[in-house]
N, CA and C of each residue as an Amber inpcrd file, in Angstrom:
protein
   258
 115.1060000  81.2220000 246.3040000 114.7510000  81.3140000 247.6960000
 115.1100000  80.0420000 248.4620000 114.9090000  78.8760000 247.8830000
 115.2170000  77.6160000 248.5740000 116.7000000  77.4630000 248.8310000
 117.5400000  78.0070000 247.9550000 118.9780000  77.9550000 248.1400000
 119.3660000  78.7370000 249.3940000 118.7430000  79.8820000 249.6040000
 119.0240000  80.7150000 250.7750000 118.6430000  79.9190000 252.0530000
 117.5220000  79.2420000 252.0240000 117.0640000  78.4650000 253.1730000
 118.0450000  77.3300000 253.4750000 118.5010000  76.6170000 252.4570000
 119.4640000  75.5290000 252.6450000 120.7410000  76.0700000 253.2400000
 121.2810000  77.1490000 252.6940000 122.5350000  77.7310000 253.1850000
 122.3470000  78.2030000 254.6230000 121.2470000  78.8540000 254.9250000
 121.0030000  79.3450000 256.2870000 120.9220000  78.1830000 257.2580000
 120.1700000  77.1220000 256.9230000 120.0310000  75.9900000 257.8390000
 121.3720000  75.2550000 257.9800000 122.1230000  75.1900000 256.9290000
 123.4630000  74.5690000 256.9920000 124.3320000  75.3680000 257.9630000
 124.3730000  76.6700000 257.8320000 125.1710000  77.5050000 258.6900000
 124.7140000  77.4150000 260.1360000 123.4480000  77.4000000 260.3600000
 122.9340000  77.2930000 261.7350000 123.3430000  75.9860000 262.3790000
 123.2680000  74.9160000 261.6150000 123.6830000  73.5950000 262.1000000
 125.1760000  73.5410000 262.3950000 125.9400000  74.1710000 261.5460000
 127.3980000  74.1910000 261.7780000 127.7380000  74.9770000 263.0480000
 127.1270000  76.1480000 263.1640000 127.4020000  76.9810000 264.3550000
 127.0020000  76.2480000 265.6440000 125.8800000  75.5710000 265.5860000
 125.4020000  74.8310000 266.7500000 126.4050000  73.7400000 267.1660000
 127.1750000  73.2350000 266.2200000 128.1470000  72.1860000 266.4690000
 129.5730000  72.6920000 266.6110000 129.7390000  74.0090000 266.6440000
 131.0710000  74.5530000 266.9120000 131.8960000  74.9010000 265.6970000
 131.2470000  75.0780000 264.5320000 131.9550000  75.4600000 263.3190000
 131.3700000  76.7420000 262.7490000 132.2040000  77.7330000 262.5320000
 131.7240000  79.0090000 261.9790000 132.1620000  79.0990000 260.5040000
 131.2330000  78.8900000 259.5840000 131.6140000  78.9120000 258.1560000
 131.9170000  80.3320000 257.6820000 132.9410000  80.4270000 256.8080000
 133.2710000  81.7240000 256.2320000 133.6850000  81.6150000 254.7830000
 133.7470000  80.4280000 254.2450000 134.1470000  80.2720000 252.8350000
 133.8090000  78.8740000 252.3500000 134.1480000  78.6270000 251.0860000
 133.9320000  77.3100000 250.5100000 135.0650000  77.0050000 249.5400000
 135.1540000  75.7820000 249.1310000 136.1930000  75.3750000 248.2200000
 136.0400000  76.0530000 246.8530000 137.0870000  76.0300000 246.0450000
 137.0680000  76.6730000 244.7140000 136.2440000  75.8860000 243.7070000
 135.7810000  76.5930000 242.7170000 135.0970000  75.9920000 241.5330000
 133.9070000  75.1310000 241.9410000 134.0110000  73.8530000 241.6530000
 132.8760000  72.9380000 241.8670000 132.8540000  72.3200000 243.2650000
 133.8140000  72.6640000 244.1250000 133.8640000  72.1080000 245.4780000
 133.0680000  72.9940000 246.4080000 132.1040000  72.4170000 247.0680000
 131.2340000  73.1790000 247.9170000 131.4700000  72.9340000 249.4160000
 132.5760000  72.2490000 249.7120000 132.8800000  71.9610000 251.1070000
 133.0880000  73.2470000 251.8720000 132.3300000  73.4400000 252.9690000
 132.4860000  74.6750000 253.7460000 133.8430000  74.7550000 254.4500000
 134.4100000  75.9360000 254.4440000 135.6370000  76.2120000 255.1850000
 135.2080000  76.9610000 256.4280000 135.6520000  76.4760000 257.5890000
 135.1160000  77.0040000 258.8620000 136.2220000  77.2280000 259.9020000
 135.9330000  78.1440000 260.8110000 136.6920000  78.1960000 262.0400000
 136.1920000  77.0770000 262.9290000 137.0880000  76.2900000 263.4930000
 136.6990000  75.2360000 264.4440000 136.6980000  75.8480000 265.8300000
 135.5480000  76.2560000 266.3000000 135.4180000  76.9850000 267.5430000
 135.7980000  76.1310000 268.7480000 135.8730000  74.8290000 268.5950000
 136.2430000  73.9440000 269.6850000 137.7550000  73.8490000 269.8360000
 138.5140000  74.4320000 268.9080000 139.9680000  74.2970000 268.9130000
 140.6610000  75.5870000 269.4080000 139.9840000  76.3420000 270.2150000
 140.5180000  77.6430000 270.6570000 141.9000000  77.4850000 271.3100000
 142.8010000  78.3020000 270.8330000 144.1640000  78.2870000 271.3380000
 144.3660000  79.4240000 272.3610000 145.4860000  79.4260000 273.0430000
 145.7680000  80.4460000 274.0710000 145.6910000  81.8670000 273.5310000
 146.1080000  82.0470000 272.2760000 146.1070000  83.4150000 271.6880000
 144.7360000  83.7740000 271.0760000 143.7000000  83.0030000 271.4380000
 142.3340000  83.2420000 270.9490000 142.1530000  82.9960000 269.4640000
 142.9940000  82.1580000 268.9200000 142.8850000  81.7520000 267.4940000
 142.2040000  80.4080000 267.4190000 141.6710000  80.0920000 266.2420000
 141.0130000  78.8240000 266.0140000 141.6270000  78.1600000 264.7650000
 141.5950000  76.8510000 264.7330000 141.9890000  76.1330000 263.5300000
 140.9750000  76.4140000 262.4170000 141.4310000  76.3110000 261.1960000
 140.5310000  76.4620000 260.0420000 140.4670000  75.0840000 259.3840000
 139.2400000  74.5940000 259.2360000 139.0310000  73.2400000 258.7210000
 138.1020000  73.2650000 257.5140000 138.1780000  72.1770000 256.7170000
 137.2850000  71.9910000 255.5920000 136.3910000  70.8100000 255.9590000
 135.0530000  70.9970000 255.7740000 134.0860000  69.9570000 256.0990000
 133.5580000  69.3230000 254.8200000 133.0690000  68.1100000 254.9510000
 132.5190000  67.3720000 253.8030000 131.0730000  67.8150000 253.5940000
 130.8450000  68.5670000 252.5050000 129.5100000  69.1030000 252.1890000
 128.4680000  68.0170000 251.9950000 128.8090000  66.9570000 251.2600000
 127.8470000  65.9090000 250.9840000 127.4550000  65.1550000 252.2500000
 128.3990000  64.9570000 253.1370000 128.1270000  64.2710000 254.3940000
 127.0920000  65.0740000 255.2150000 127.2640000  66.3850000 255.1760000
 126.3360000  67.2760000 255.9290000 124.9360000  67.2220000 255.2720000
 124.8720000  67.4000000 253.9620000 123.5720000  67.4890000 253.2880000
 122.8660000  66.1590000 253.1820000 123.5890000  65.0830000 252.8930000
 122.9970000  63.7670000 252.6750000 122.7440000  62.9920000 253.9680000
 123.6680000  63.0920000 254.9210000 123.6020000  62.2430000 256.1280000
 123.4340000  63.0540000 257.4140000 123.3810000  64.3760000 257.2920000
 123.2320000  65.2550000 258.4620000 124.2950000  64.9910000 259.5240000
 125.5310000  64.7220000 259.0550000 126.6760000  64.5270000 259.9360000
 127.7850000  65.4590000 259.5360000 128.5610000  65.8710000 260.5250000
 129.6950000  66.7590000 260.2400000 130.9570000  65.9210000 260.2190000
 131.6420000  65.9750000 259.0910000 132.8890000  65.2450000 258.9270000
 133.9860000  66.2360000 258.5050000 135.0140000  66.3530000 259.3260000
 136.1410000  67.2070000 259.0030000 136.9880000  66.4680000 257.9620000
 137.1530000  67.0930000 256.8050000 137.9700000  66.5070000 255.7370000
 139.4470000  66.7750000 255.9810000 139.7720000  68.0410000 256.4270000
 141.1530000  68.4140000 256.6470000 141.2420000  69.6660000 257.5030000
 142.3120000  69.7560000 258.2500000 142.6570000  71.0260000 258.8670000
 143.5090000  71.7660000 257.8490000 143.0430000  72.9050000 257.4050000
 143.7310000  73.6530000 256.3660000 144.9310000  74.4170000 256.9340000
 144.7370000  75.1060000 258.0270000 145.8200000  75.7950000 258.7230000
 145.4980000  75.8380000 260.2120000 146.5370000  75.9530000 261.0450000
 146.2650000  75.9490000 262.4860000 145.6160000  77.2150000 263.0340000
 145.8110000  78.3520000 262.3570000 145.2470000  79.6200000 262.8120000
 144.9300000  80.5380000 261.6180000 144.1040000  81.5320000 261.8760000
 143.8180000  82.5440000 260.8410000 145.0770000  83.3590000 260.4810000
 145.8860000  83.6500000 261.4910000 147.1280000  84.3720000 261.2560000
 147.9940000  83.5850000 260.2790000 148.0620000  82.2660000 260.4470000
 148.8380000  81.4280000 259.5690000 148.2910000  81.4970000 258.1330000
 146.9810000  81.5060000 257.9950000 146.3300000  81.6080000 256.6940000
 146.7220000  82.9230000 255.9920000 146.6560000  84.0290000 256.7360000
 147.0000000  85.3140000 256.1490000 148.4460000  85.3730000 255.7370000
 149.3360000  84.9200000 256.5980000 150.7860000  84.9350000 256.2590000
 151.0700000  84.0780000 255.0420000 150.4750000  82.9010000 254.9850000
 150.6900000  82.0240000 253.8310000 150.1530000  82.6310000 252.5650000
 148.9960000  83.2760000 252.6350000 148.4200000  83.9310000 251.4720000
 149.3040000  85.0760000 250.9690000 149.8600000  85.8450000 251.8670000
 150.7510000  86.9510000 251.4970000 152.0180000  86.3980000 250.8620000
 152.5780000  85.3260000 251.4330000 153.8030000  84.7100000 250.8430000
 153.5210000  84.2160000 249.4320000 152.4020000  83.5750000 249.2270000
 152.0650000  83.0710000 247.9100000 151.8680000  84.2310000 246.8980000
 151.2570000  85.3030000 247.3500000 151.0370000  86.4390000 246.4770000
 152.3570000  87.1160000 246.1080000 153.3140000  87.1410000 247.0100000
 154.6100000  87.7570000 246.7310000 155.4500000  86.9340000 245.7680000
 155.1480000  85.6930000 245.5980000 155.9180000  84.8220000 244.6740000
 155.5680000  85.0960000 243.2390000 154.4250000  85.7120000 242.9680000
 154.0170000  85.9550000 241.5900000 154.4260000  87.3360000 241.1050000
């Protein structure tokens, strides 16, 4: 039950600050992957960023670790290209 509360409060804090979480890093990496709602582009797309999980939990600060892709469309196309290589 406490894990659900932590995840919910983390998500609420991220949304309040303009980040919509939808995933996390693989394996042992818990960094949230989010749409950066402050980066809205003309085509209504948002950048996808990875945030520092420990910075959020330990220091209650949001730190963008990296922009993973400029748009969701770019993420989908890249994923399809990678899948076609195998």
